[in-house]
mmCIF file of the C-alpha atoms, coordinates in Angstrom:
data_MODEL
# 
_entry.id   MODEL 
# 
loop_
_atom_site.group_PDB 
_atom_site.id 
_atom_site.type_symbol 
_atom_site.label_atom_id 
_atom_site.label_alt_id 
_atom_site.label_comp_id 
_atom_site.label_asym_id 
_atom_site.label_entity_id 
_atom_site.label_seq_id 
_atom_site.pdbx_PDB_ins_code 
_atom_site.Cartn_x 
_atom_site.Cartn_y 
_atom_site.Cartn_z 
_atom_site.occupancy 
_atom_site.B_iso_or_equiv 
_atom_site.pdbx_formal_charge 
_atom_site.auth_seq_id 
_atom_site.auth_comp_id 
_atom_site.auth_asym_id 
_atom_site.auth_atom_id 
_atom_site.pdbx_PDB_model_num 
ATOM 1   C CA . MET A 1 1   ? -49.742 -79.485 3.786   1.00 0.00 ? 1   MET A CA 1 
ATOM 2   C CA . PHE A 1 2   ? -49.283 -76.278 5.787   1.00 0.00 ? 2   PHE A CA 1 
ATOM 3   C CA . LYS A 1 3   ? -46.265 -77.726 7.639   1.00 0.00 ? 3   LYS A CA 1 
ATOM 4   C CA . LYS A 1 4   ? -44.640 -78.623 4.325   1.00 0.00 ? 4   LYS A CA 1 
ATOM 5   C CA . ARG A 1 5   ? -45.141 -75.055 3.033   1.00 0.00 ? 5   ARG A CA 1 
ATOM 6   C CA . LEU A 1 6   ? -43.834 -73.603 6.275   1.00 0.00 ? 6   LEU A CA 1 
ATOM 7   C CA . LYS A 1 7   ? -40.741 -75.818 6.066   1.00 0.00 ? 7   LYS A CA 1 
ATOM 8   C CA . SER A 1 8   ? -40.104 -74.657 2.479   1.00 0.00 ? 8   SER A CA 1 
ATOM 9   C CA . PHE A 1 9   ? -40.424 -71.061 3.622   1.00 0.00 ? 9   PHE A CA 1 
ATOM 10  C CA . SER A 1 10  ? -37.951 -71.669 6.461   1.00 0.00 ? 10  SER A CA 1 
ATOM 11  C CA . HIS A 1 11  ? -35.446 -73.127 3.962   1.00 0.00 ? 11  HIS A CA 1 
ATOM 12  C CA . ALA A 1 12  ? -35.773 -69.986 1.847   1.00 0.00 ? 12  ALA A CA 1 
ATOM 13  C CA . ILE A 1 13  ? -35.241 -67.735 4.868   1.00 0.00 ? 13  ILE A CA 1 
ATOM 14  C CA . ASN A 1 14  ? -32.219 -69.865 5.801   1.00 0.00 ? 14  ASN A CA 1 
ATOM 15  C CA . GLY A 1 15  ? -30.821 -69.228 2.315   1.00 0.00 ? 15  GLY A CA 1 
ATOM 16  C CA . LEU A 1 16  ? -31.143 -65.473 2.830   1.00 0.00 ? 16  LEU A CA 1 
ATOM 17  C CA . VAL A 1 17  ? -29.433 -65.732 6.224   1.00 0.00 ? 17  VAL A CA 1 
ATOM 18  C CA . ILE A 1 18  ? -26.579 -67.743 4.688   1.00 0.00 ? 18  ILE A CA 1 
ATOM 19  C CA . LEU A 1 19  ? -26.228 -65.162 1.917   1.00 0.00 ? 19  LEU A CA 1 
ATOM 20  C CA . ILE A 1 20  ? -25.965 -62.240 4.340   1.00 0.00 ? 20  ILE A CA 1 
ATOM 21  C CA . LYS A 1 21  ? -23.664 -64.093 6.770   1.00 0.00 ? 21  LYS A CA 1 
ATOM 22  C CA . GLU A 1 22  ? -21.251 -65.524 4.208   1.00 0.00 ? 22  GLU A CA 1 
ATOM 23  C CA . GLU A 1 23  ? -21.147 -63.053 1.332   1.00 0.00 ? 23  GLU A CA 1 
ATOM 24  C CA . PRO A 1 24  ? -19.540 -59.645 1.985   1.00 0.00 ? 24  PRO A CA 1 
ATOM 25  C CA . ASN A 1 25  ? -20.963 -58.220 -1.249  1.00 0.00 ? 25  ASN A CA 1 
ATOM 26  C CA . ALA A 1 26  ? -24.470 -59.219 -0.163  1.00 0.00 ? 26  ALA A CA 1 
ATOM 27  C CA . ARG A 1 27  ? -23.993 -57.181 3.012   1.00 0.00 ? 27  ARG A CA 1 
ATOM 28  C CA . ILE A 1 28  ? -22.955 -54.210 0.862   1.00 0.00 ? 28  ILE A CA 1 
ATOM 29  C CA . HIS A 1 29  ? -26.089 -54.697 -1.265  1.00 0.00 ? 29  HIS A CA 1 
ATOM 30  C CA . LEU A 1 30  ? -28.200 -54.896 1.906   1.00 0.00 ? 30  LEU A CA 1 
ATOM 31  C CA . LEU A 1 31  ? -26.728 -51.653 3.238   1.00 0.00 ? 31  LEU A CA 1 
ATOM 32  C CA . ALA A 1 32  ? -27.301 -49.972 -0.137  1.00 0.00 ? 32  ALA A CA 1 
ATOM 33  C CA . ALA A 1 33  ? -30.903 -51.229 -0.164  1.00 0.00 ? 33  ALA A CA 1 
ATOM 34  C CA . ILE A 1 34  ? -31.521 -49.793 3.307   1.00 0.00 ? 34  ILE A CA 1 
ATOM 35  C CA . VAL A 1 35  ? -30.068 -46.417 2.275   1.00 0.00 ? 35  VAL A CA 1 
ATOM 36  C CA . VAL A 1 36  ? -32.176 -46.385 -0.902  1.00 0.00 ? 36  VAL A CA 1 
ATOM 37  C CA . ILE A 1 37  ? -35.351 -47.286 1.001   1.00 0.00 ? 37  ILE A CA 1 
ATOM 38  C CA . LEU A 1 38  ? -34.711 -44.539 3.561   1.00 0.00 ? 38  LEU A CA 1 
ATOM 39  C CA . LEU A 1 39  ? -34.003 -41.997 0.820   1.00 0.00 ? 39  LEU A CA 1 
ATOM 40  C CA . ALA A 1 40  ? -37.138 -43.049 -1.053  1.00 0.00 ? 40  ALA A CA 1 
ATOM 41  C CA . TYR A 1 41  ? -39.184 -42.597 2.116   1.00 0.00 ? 41  TYR A CA 1 
ATOM 42  C CA . ILE A 1 42  ? -37.669 -39.175 2.847   1.00 0.00 ? 42  ILE A CA 1 
ATOM 43  C CA . LEU A 1 43  ? -38.213 -37.975 -0.729  1.00 0.00 ? 43  LEU A CA 1 
ATOM 44  C CA . LYS A 1 44  ? -41.772 -39.365 -0.808  1.00 0.00 ? 44  LYS A CA 1 
ATOM 45  C CA . ILE A 1 45  ? -41.374 -41.066 -4.167  1.00 0.00 ? 45  ILE A CA 1 
ATOM 46  C CA . SER A 1 46  ? -44.438 -42.157 -6.148  1.00 0.00 ? 46  SER A CA 1 
ATOM 47  C CA . ILE A 1 47  ? -45.943 -45.642 -6.058  1.00 0.00 ? 47  ILE A CA 1 
ATOM 48  C CA . ASN A 1 48  ? -44.514 -46.364 -9.517  1.00 0.00 ? 48  ASN A CA 1 
ATOM 49  C CA . GLU A 1 49  ? -41.065 -45.266 -8.369  1.00 0.00 ? 49  GLU A CA 1 
ATOM 50  C CA . TRP A 1 50  ? -41.409 -47.495 -5.295  1.00 0.00 ? 50  TRP A CA 1 
ATOM 51  C CA . ALA A 1 51  ? -42.246 -50.396 -7.595  1.00 0.00 ? 51  ALA A CA 1 
ATOM 52  C CA . LEU A 1 52  ? -39.077 -49.784 -9.613  1.00 0.00 ? 52  LEU A CA 1 
ATOM 53  C CA . ILE A 1 53  ? -36.992 -49.580 -6.432  1.00 0.00 ? 53  ILE A CA 1 
ATOM 54  C CA . VAL A 1 54  ? -38.439 -52.816 -5.024  1.00 0.00 ? 54  VAL A CA 1 
ATOM 55  C CA . ILE A 1 55  ? -37.953 -54.626 -8.346  1.00 0.00 ? 55  ILE A CA 1 
ATOM 56  C CA . SER A 1 56  ? -34.369 -53.342 -8.568  1.00 0.00 ? 56  SER A CA 1 
ATOM 57  C CA . ILE A 1 57  ? -33.508 -54.490 -5.052  1.00 0.00 ? 57  ILE A CA 1 
ATOM 58  C CA . GLY A 1 58  ? -35.090 -57.882 -5.712  1.00 0.00 ? 58  GLY A CA 1 
ATOM 59  C CA . PHE A 1 59  ? -33.211 -58.173 -9.016  1.00 0.00 ? 59  PHE A CA 1 
ATOM 60  C CA . VAL A 1 60  ? -29.865 -57.561 -7.303  1.00 0.00 ? 60  VAL A CA 1 
ATOM 61  C CA . PHE A 1 61  ? -30.541 -60.046 -4.510  1.00 0.00 ? 61  PHE A CA 1 
ATOM 62  C CA . CYS A 1 62  ? -31.783 -62.714 -6.936  1.00 0.00 ? 62  CYS A CA 1 
ATOM 63  C CA . ALA A 1 63  ? -28.601 -62.326 -8.974  1.00 0.00 ? 63  ALA A CA 1 
ATOM 64  C CA . GLU A 1 64  ? -26.499 -62.500 -5.803  1.00 0.00 ? 64  GLU A CA 1 
ATOM 65  C CA . LEU A 1 65  ? -28.326 -65.646 -4.656  1.00 0.00 ? 65  LEU A CA 1 
ATOM 66  C CA . VAL A 1 66  ? -27.836 -67.375 -8.014  1.00 0.00 ? 66  VAL A CA 1 
ATOM 67  C CA . ASN A 1 67  ? -24.179 -66.327 -8.157  1.00 0.00 ? 67  ASN A CA 1 
ATOM 68  C CA . THR A 1 68  ? -23.538 -67.600 -4.631  1.00 0.00 ? 68  THR A CA 1 
ATOM 69  C CA . SER A 1 69  ? -25.245 -70.887 -5.494  1.00 0.00 ? 69  SER A CA 1 
ATOM 70  C CA . ILE A 1 70  ? -23.051 -71.245 -8.579  1.00 0.00 ? 70  ILE A CA 1 
ATOM 71  C CA . GLU A 1 71  ? -19.909 -70.488 -6.579  1.00 0.00 ? 71  GLU A CA 1 
ATOM 72  C CA . ASN A 1 72  ? -20.781 -72.963 -3.823  1.00 0.00 ? 72  ASN A CA 1 
ATOM 73  C CA . LEU A 1 73  ? -21.694 -75.734 -6.226  1.00 0.00 ? 73  LEU A CA 1 
ATOM 74  C CA . SER A 1 74  ? -18.545 -75.108 -8.279  1.00 0.00 ? 74  SER A CA 1 
ATOM 75  C CA . ASP A 1 75  ? -16.402 -75.304 -5.140  1.00 0.00 ? 75  ASP A CA 1 
ATOM 76  C CA . LEU A 1 76  ? -18.076 -78.604 -4.284  1.00 0.00 ? 76  LEU A CA 1 
ATOM 77  C CA . VAL A 1 77  ? -17.092 -80.013 -7.689  1.00 0.00 ? 77  VAL A CA 1 
ATOM 78  C CA . THR A 1 78  ? -13.434 -79.021 -7.306  1.00 0.00 ? 78  THR A CA 1 
ATOM 79  C CA . LYS A 1 79  ? -11.270 -76.585 -5.414  1.00 0.00 ? 79  LYS A CA 1 
ATOM 80  C CA . GLU A 1 80  ? -8.588  -76.879 -8.083  1.00 0.00 ? 80  GLU A CA 1 
ATOM 81  C CA . TYR A 1 81  ? -8.369  -74.359 -10.905 1.00 0.00 ? 81  TYR A CA 1 
ATOM 82  C CA . ASN A 1 82  ? -10.565 -75.323 -13.820 1.00 0.00 ? 82  ASN A CA 1 
ATOM 83  C CA . PRO A 1 83  ? -11.067 -72.972 -16.787 1.00 0.00 ? 83  PRO A CA 1 
ATOM 84  C CA . PHE A 1 84  ? -14.690 -74.057 -17.250 1.00 0.00 ? 84  PHE A CA 1 
ATOM 85  C CA . ILE A 1 85  ? -15.552 -73.456 -13.603 1.00 0.00 ? 85  ILE A CA 1 
ATOM 86  C CA . LYS A 1 86  ? -13.794 -70.080 -13.782 1.00 0.00 ? 86  LYS A CA 1 
ATOM 87  C CA . LYS A 1 87  ? -15.955 -69.230 -16.794 1.00 0.00 ? 87  LYS A CA 1 
ATOM 88  C CA . VAL A 1 88  ? -19.148 -70.225 -14.963 1.00 0.00 ? 88  VAL A CA 1 
ATOM 89  C CA . LYS A 1 89  ? -18.153 -68.224 -11.876 1.00 0.00 ? 89  LYS A CA 1 
ATOM 90  C CA . ASP A 1 90  ? -17.281 -65.196 -14.019 1.00 0.00 ? 90  ASP A CA 1 
ATOM 91  C CA . LEU A 1 91  ? -20.669 -65.387 -15.727 1.00 0.00 ? 91  LEU A CA 1 
ATOM 92  C CA . GLY A 1 92  ? -22.417 -65.524 -12.357 1.00 0.00 ? 92  GLY A CA 1 
ATOM 93  C CA . ALA A 1 93  ? -20.437 -62.521 -11.146 1.00 0.00 ? 93  ALA A CA 1 
ATOM 94  C CA . ALA A 1 94  ? -21.327 -60.680 -14.357 1.00 0.00 ? 94  ALA A CA 1 
ATOM 95  C CA . ALA A 1 95  ? -25.020 -61.271 -13.626 1.00 0.00 ? 95  ALA A CA 1 
ATOM 96  C CA . VAL A 1 96  ? -24.617 -59.538 -10.264 1.00 0.00 ? 96  VAL A CA 1 
ATOM 97  C CA . LEU A 1 97  ? -22.725 -56.682 -11.903 1.00 0.00 ? 97  LEU A CA 1 
ATOM 98  C CA . VAL A 1 98  ? -25.449 -56.165 -14.528 1.00 0.00 ? 98  VAL A CA 1 
ATOM 99  C CA . ALA A 1 99  ? -28.154 -56.258 -11.844 1.00 0.00 ? 99  ALA A CA 1 
ATOM 100 C CA . ALA A 1 100 ? -26.297 -53.786 -9.628  1.00 0.00 ? 100 ALA A CA 1 
ATOM 101 C CA . PHE A 1 101 ? -25.583 -51.361 -12.491 1.00 0.00 ? 101 PHE A CA 1 
ATOM 102 C CA . THR A 1 102 ? -29.213 -51.562 -13.582 1.00 0.00 ? 102 THR A CA 1 
ATOM 103 C CA . ALA A 1 103 ? -30.340 -50.765 -10.031 1.00 0.00 ? 103 ALA A CA 1 
ATOM 104 C CA . ILE A 1 104 ? -27.934 -47.815 -9.848  1.00 0.00 ? 104 ILE A CA 1 
ATOM 105 C CA . ILE A 1 105 ? -29.215 -46.400 -13.141 1.00 0.00 ? 105 ILE A CA 1 
ATOM 106 C CA . ILE A 1 106 ? -32.833 -46.732 -12.006 1.00 0.00 ? 106 ILE A CA 1 
ATOM 107 C CA . ALA A 1 107 ? -31.964 -45.069 -8.685  1.00 0.00 ? 107 ALA A CA 1 
ATOM 108 C CA . CYS A 1 108 ? -30.310 -42.195 -10.560 1.00 0.00 ? 108 CYS A CA 1 
ATOM 109 C CA . PHE A 1 109 ? -33.411 -41.718 -12.740 1.00 0.00 ? 109 PHE A CA 1 
ATOM 110 C CA . ILE A 1 110 ? -35.581 -41.559 -9.634  1.00 0.00 ? 110 ILE A CA 1 
ATOM 111 C CA . PHE A 1 111 ? -33.432 -39.661 -7.145  1.00 0.00 ? 111 PHE A CA 1 
ATOM 112 C CA . LEU A 1 112 ? -31.284 -37.218 -9.101  1.00 0.00 ? 112 LEU A CA 1 
ATOM 113 C CA . PRO A 1 113 ? -34.180 -35.022 -10.317 1.00 0.00 ? 113 PRO A CA 1 
ATOM 114 C CA . LYS A 1 114 ? -35.519 -34.876 -6.749  1.00 0.00 ? 114 LYS A CA 1 
ATOM 115 C CA . LEU A 1 115 ? -32.137 -33.971 -5.249  1.00 0.00 ? 115 LEU A CA 1 
ATOM 116 C CA . PHE A 1 116 ? -30.962 -31.390 -7.805  1.00 0.00 ? 116 PHE A CA 1 
# 
């Protein structure tokens, strides 16, 4: 039972490694997350603010993981142009955009009053 759980965990970690290795935007999100975490530490934000930051970072990475899954599965179906696959890929990309903008807005609410 424990080995099965450990194997599932290793698959999940492998997915994160694939995301960071293969997706340039995921590396940008990772760099942004590191900067935000460092800034939060330096500014000594509250526990509630930390919770919002962690949720925001998780939200962005979940959206990026789902979008990457959609893109990879779509490419498996066909490499040729297909308007329905384009629509699905655009919707996945929009999810990442919404998540990233939401994270930026939350970061502004937390950091701007502390910086200015």
